[in-house]
N, C-alpha and C positions, 0 to 999 in steps of 0.2 A: 471473485464473488467478495463483497466488503465482509470484513471481520465484525464489524459491528451488528451484525444480521443474527450472531450467534447461533449459526448452524454449524453442526458437526458431522463426523463420519457416518454416525447411527442415523442423523436426519437424511443425509445423501442416501445411505443404502435402504431406507423406509420409501423414500422417491423413486429409486431405482427400480425397486420392487413393484410399486404401483403403476408406474410408465409401463412396465412389462405386462401386468396383468392386473387393471383399476379393480377387478372383480375380487381378488385376493383379500382374504379376513385377515383382520388385525391379528388373529391369535396365530396364525401362519407365519405372517411377517415376522411377529415377534419370536418365533422358533427359529426364522433363519438368520434372524439379525442377534438373537442370544440376549435378549429384553423381555420384559413381560408384557401380554397384551395392553394393559392401562400404559405403559410408558409409550406405546406406538400411537394409543389414542391422544394422551396428553401432545406427544410431538407433533401430531398432525393438526393438532387444534391450535397449537404455537405458528406452526406453519401457516395455517388460515388465517389467523390474526395477523401474522406478518405482511401477508398478501403474498407469499410466495406460491401458495395453492390456492385457487381461486375459483375453484369447482370441479365438477367432471362432466365428461360428456361421453355419449355413445360414438362408435364409428359406423356409419351406416353405407353398407352398399347399395347406393341411390339407384343403380340400374336394376337393381332385383325388384324395385319398387315402380319401375318405369320411367325413372328420369335416368335417359340414356346420353343427355349432354351435359358434359362440363365444359365451361368456358371461361376465358379470362379475358377481361375488360382493360383497355387501358382508357384511362378518361382525361381528356385535356378541359382544364377549367379556365373560364374567363378571365379569372385571377386567381391566384394561390390564396390569397387571404379568405376564398370563399370556401376553402375547405370545408370546415365545422358545419356551414350551413348545408352545403351539399351532401355531406356523410351524414346527416340526420334525415334528410331527406332520400337519401341510396337506401339506410338502414330500414326504411317502412316497407321496403321492396322485399318480398318474403324468398324470393328466387335468388338472391344475394346473400352468399354466407358468409363472404371475407369481404372486408374492406381495409386497405392500406393507403397512407399518405406517404407519398415515395420521393424520392429524388430522381434526375434523369428526364425523359421525355415526357412521361406522363406524371400528372399531378396525383391521380388516384390510381391504384391498381385494385381490381375487384375480382373475385369468384362468384361465377353464377352456376346453379344447377337447372335445368330444364328438361321436360320430357322428350322433346324433339326439334327440330330444327325450326318447325313452325311455332312454337310456344319458344323458341328462344328470338325468334324475328318479333314476336307480338312482344315480350320484355323488351327488347331494345328499343322499338318504335314506340309502341303505348306507354310504357312506365320512364324508361331511364332517358329518352330523348326530350322528354317533357321536363326535365329537371331543372329549374331556373339554377343558372351558373355555369351547366355545362356546355363546352363548346364543339366538342367532338369527341367519338370515340373510336376506338379500334379494338376488334373482336378476335381473340384467338382461340379456336375449339380444341380441347384437348383430345388427343387420339388415345392415351393409356397414361395412367399414375402409376409409376414404377415403385416409387418411395413415399412413404408417409411417416414420420416418427418423431420423436420429441428426441433434443440433443442429449448425448451419452453424459451423465453427470460425471464421470470421471474424468470430463475434459475440462472440469471446472476445478479450478483451485481455490483452498480456502484462504 
């Protein structure tokens, strides 16, 4: 981590607690870090302005809402220079929840959430395969997700 970001151990402790429980009140964080609630608020505001904290999101068990298929899609582009254009079009497909520009055999790797295999087939055939610039795709269905976590901040050095 670059030293010009002006992040210290208090900031890292605040982030670590919020990564463990994003609903934790600033007053509880303050108690655990031995600072005031106002300090936590100011530090969080600073980290948002610096772009370190870019938002908050819910973790949802999609299967409990009837979405039983998580798939990953390796996408080959006609030309790698088409990435931005293709990514913008893929972003418009609501079933796509992640898009990554990658090295290796695929230009793009995407994560898709669907109700069932029929829904997945429709997304692939009717939406993704119609995007200009996509040469072909390879689909991988996830059988189980074992780990989803943030990187431990103690792995980072100041």
